[in-house]
C-alpha positions as CSV (number, residue, x, y, z in Angstrom):
1,M,14.0,40.1,-31.8
2,K,11.3,42.7,-31.0
3,P,11.6,43.6,-27.3
4,K,7.9,42.7,-26.7
5,M,8.7,38.9,-27.9
6,A,11.9,39.3,-25.9
7,S,9.6,39.9,-22.6
8,L,6.8,37.7,-23.5
9,L,9.8,34.8,-23.9
10,I,11.4,35.7,-20.8
11,L,7.8,35.7,-18.8
12,L,7.5,31.9,-20.6
13,V,10.5,30.8,-19.0
14,F,9.8,32.0,-15.7
15,L,6.2,30.9,-15.6
16,S,7.5,27.2,-16.7
17,S,10.3,27.5,-14.1
18,C,7.8,28.3,-11.1
19,K,6.6,25.7,-8.7
20,K,3.2,24.8,-9.0
21,S,1.0,25.6,-6.0
22,V,-0.3,22.5,-3.8
23,N,-3.8,22.5,-2.5
24,M,-3.3,20.6,0.5
25,Q,-6.9,20.6,1.4
26,N,-7.2,18.4,-2.0
27,I,-4.4,16.2,-1.3
28,I,-6.1,15.7,2.7
29,S,-9.4,15.2,0.7
30,E,-8.1,12.3,-1.3
31,V,-5.8,10.7,0.7
32,D,-8.5,10.7,3.3
33,K,-10.9,9.0,0.5
34,K,-8.4,6.5,-0.6
35,V,-7.6,5.4,2.9
36,L,-11.7,5.1,3.7
37,T,-12.4,3.4,0.9
38,T,-9.4,0.7,1.2
39,I,-10.6,-0.1,4.7
40,S,-14.2,-0.7,4.0
41,G,-12.8,-3.2,1.3
42,M,-11.5,-5.1,4.0
43,D,-14.8,-5.8,5.4
44,S,-15.2,-3.1,8.1
45,K,-17.3,-2.1,11.0
46,E,-16.6,1.3,13.0
47,F,-16.6,1.6,16.2
48,A,-15.7,4.1,19.2
49,C,-11.9,4.2,19.8
50,K,-12.8,4.6,23.5
51,V,-12.9,1.2,23.5
52,F,-9.1,1.1,23.5
53,N,-9.0,4.0,26.8
54,P,-12.0,5.2,27.9
55,Y,-10.2,8.5,29.6
56,Y,-8.3,9.3,26.2
57,D,-9.5,12.1,23.8
58,F,-8.8,10.5,20.6
59,G,-9.6,13.5,18.4
60,K,-10.2,13.0,15.3
61,S,-9.2,9.3,15.2
62,L,-11.9,6.4,13.7
63,C,-11.4,2.7,14.7
64,F,-12.4,-0.1,12.9
65,A,-12.4,-3.7,12.9
66,V,-11.7,-5.8,10.0
67,K,-11.7,-9.4,8.8
68,T,-8.4,-9.1,7.4
69,P,-5.4,-10.0,8.8
70,R,-3.2,-7.7,10.8
71,D,0.1,-7.9,8.1
72,D,-2.6,-7.8,5.3
73,A,-4.5,-5.0,6.5
74,A,-0.9,-2.6,7.1
75,A,0.3,-3.6,3.5
76,L,-3.4,-2.5,2.2
77,I,-2.9,0.5,4.0
78,M,0.9,1.1,3.1
79,A,-0.4,0.6,-0.6
80,A,-3.4,3.4,-0.3
81,V,-1.0,5.8,1.2
82,D,1.9,5.0,-1.6
83,G,2.9,8.5,-3.1
84,Y,1.1,10.5,-0.9
85,V,3.6,10.0,2.1
86,Q,7.2,9.8,2.8
87,T,8.8,6.3,4.0
88,A,8.3,5.6,7.7
89,S,9.0,2.1,9.0
90,W,5.9,0.1,11.1
91,Q,7.1,-0.5,15.0
92,D,5.8,-4.1,16.6
93,D,4.8,-2.9,19.9
94,Y,3.2,-6.1,21.5
95,G,1.1,-7.2,18.3
96,A,0.6,-3.5,17.1
97,L,1.6,-1.9,14.0
98,H,2.3,1.4,14.6
99,T,3.5,4.5,12.0
100,T,3.0,8.0,11.5
101,Y,3.9,9.2,8.1
102,Q,4.7,12.7,6.9
103,M,2.7,14.1,4.0
104,K,5.3,14.5,0.8
105,H,3.7,17.8,-0.3
106,D,4.1,19.0,3.0
107,P,5.5,17.4,6.0
108,A,4.3,19.3,8.8
109,Y,1.1,16.9,7.8
110,K,1.4,14.0,9.5
111,I,-1.1,10.8,8.9
112,A,-1.0,7.6,11.4
113,F,-2.2,4.3,11.7
114,D,-2.4,1.5,14.6
115,V,-3.2,-2.2,13.3
116,G,-3.6,-4.8,15.9
117,H,-5.0,-8.1,16.5
118,T,-8.5,-8.2,17.6
119,G,-7.6,-10.6,20.9
120,A,-6.6,-8.2,23.4
121,N,-9.9,-5.9,22.6
122,G,-11.9,-9.1,22.4
123,D,-14.5,-8.7,25.0
124,L,-14.8,-4.8,24.7
125,L,-15.3,-5.3,21.1
126,K,-18.1,-7.5,22.1
127,E,-20.2,-5.0,23.9
128,Q,-20.0,-2.4,20.0
129,G,-21.7,-5.7,18.8
130,I,-18.0,-7.0,17.0
131,D,-17.3,-10.6,17.1
132,P,-13.3,-10.8,17.2
133,K,-13.9,-14.3,15.9
134,V,-15.0,-12.7,12.7
135,Y,-13.3,-9.4,12.6
136,R,-9.7,-10.2,13.5
137,T,-7.9,-6.7,13.3
138,T,-8.4,-3.6,14.3
139,I,-7.4,-0.8,12.9
140,M,-7.0,2.9,14.3
141,Y,-6.9,5.9,11.4
142,I,-5.7,9.4,12.7
143,P,-6.5,11.6,9.7
144,P,-4.1,14.0,8.2
145,S,-3.9,17.2,10.4
146,K,-0.9,19.7,10.8
147,D,1.5,19.8,13.8
148,K,1.0,22.8,15.7
């Protein structure tokens, strides 16, 4: 084998063994779009997260009321993030399901959800123009962000 061909072959083997670079911003955009599309597909209304606690800074959190029952909403969210996140369990805390996932491509990035019944916040949601008898579930979505 000629030296040039051997060098080229070695370079090809090396390049094929290199890990493909991952663009986290593209992945974050994909999963964010998928989550928001899933939530909007549940016939949702967005509301101010301050309903839950007017003194807390919810940062980039997004809150929605949906017509879908709580457990079904959580299952739809799990399906939406499947493939993007590592496995995590949902914790039932007084009727609200909570979870925080680590992103598969970079575990320093987290995405979180809180899915609960509207009952406990019914009066506060009415003030936002949301009928808790129609919108049965609340979802708090904390988009992917990197740990500091």
